[in-house]
N, C-alpha and C positions, 0 to 999 in steps of 0.2 A: 514689362514692370508685372501686367497682370500672371503671367505666366513664373515669374518671379516670387510672387507672395504663394500661388499654387503651392510650388516646390518647396517655398519654405513652411507650409500649413501642413502637407503629406509628411516631410521629415521631422516634424515636431511629431504628429499621429504615430509614425513610426518609431521616432524614439519614446515615445511612454509605453507603447506597446514593449518595447526591447528592457525595460525596466522593469518590467511585472514578473514576479519571480514565477517561476513553473510551480510551486509551492500551493500558491495562493488560491484556493478554491472560491469556484464561483460563488455571490452570494444565494443561499438557499440553496446551492447542493448541499444533499444527505451523503455525510462520509460513509464511506465505502465498510468501515469498522464500528462497531458499538462495543462498552464495555460490558458484561457482566460478570455477576456473581456468583461461585461455584462452591458448592459446600465443603470440597477436599483443597483447591488450587487458592482459591482468593478469586481478587477481583482478574478476570481475563479478557483479551479480547476475541471478538467473536464478528463474523458478519451480520449486515442486519436479519439474515433469516437465523442467525444465534447458533453458529457453526464455529467451532472455537477455531482458533485461527494460533497454528503453528511457526516455529520455525528449526531451520533441520543445523547442526553444531559443523556439518563440512564444509557449509557456504559460513561460519565465518569466518573463517581462516582468510579467505578473500576479498570476502562479501559481493562474490558474484553467483548469480545461479548457476549449479550445476543439477539441477531437479529434474530432467528434461524427459520426453521419451515414455516411459513402462513409468518410472518414478510420477511424473508430473498427474499421470493416469491416476495414479495410488494415491498423490497428495497435490491434487488441483490446486495450481496458482492462482490468488489474489488478483485477477485482471478487471483491470479501467478502461473506461476509452482512450484520456486522455489524462493528464498531470496535472490538469484544471480541477478535475476531481477530486482529487484527493489535498485535503488538510493540511495543514503540517503539521499543529496539533490539534488533542480535540481535551476539551475542557477538564479537569481533576487527571487526565493520563500523564504521567511523568513519559518525554521521551517524543520524538517527532518521526512525521511518516513523509512519506517520497514515492518516488517511483523509481525502477532498475527496465531497460529493457531488457526481454527473452530473447534466446539466440532466433525464435523465430516472429522474431518483431512486435507482441503486444508487451504492451506496460504492466506489471505486476507491481505491486503493492507492495513497500517496503517501513519498515519499524525502526529503528534503531539502527539502521541501515541494512537492516538484511531481509530478502525477501521473506516476505508472509505466504503460509497455505493453507487449507484446509483437508480433513481424511475422508476420501469418499467412502468409507463405511461409516461414519458418525453420523447421527440424527440432529437435528434441533437438541441444544443442552445436555451434548453429551459432552466426557472431553475422556478418550478410552486411549489413547497414543499416546501419553507424557512418559518421557524417557525411554521409548522403543525407536530402537537403533538410531539414536543422535537426535530422536523427534524431540521438542519439549511445546508444550502450550505455554502462549505468549500471557507473560503474569505485567499487571500494570499496579 
């Protein structure tokens, strides 16, 4: 009887974990992206260190990661350690966040279903590559 009770409690705990969505952030977790106001582009997404975030039009077609190798060295993906680190929404932002698994296995943050990236030659509070080779700053 005791073994059955332990099994039932364990099953209930596991079931509760399964129903938690992967997009729920841990309480108190800092989101990997913030909103900045750029004088040219208005409200944009950026990393917590104020680097602008971009999407690439090539990935709009099938919503898969195509920027790898040399591309990813020039356009570093916004990587997180777990899906739990990414809230589904940020206050005041239209659109949802998520993650996608990169070919090497890392988890990359997505916004509106598209992988998001920084640009290696930009510093904080700069937007240098909007509409360059299909890369666009993420406006919110």
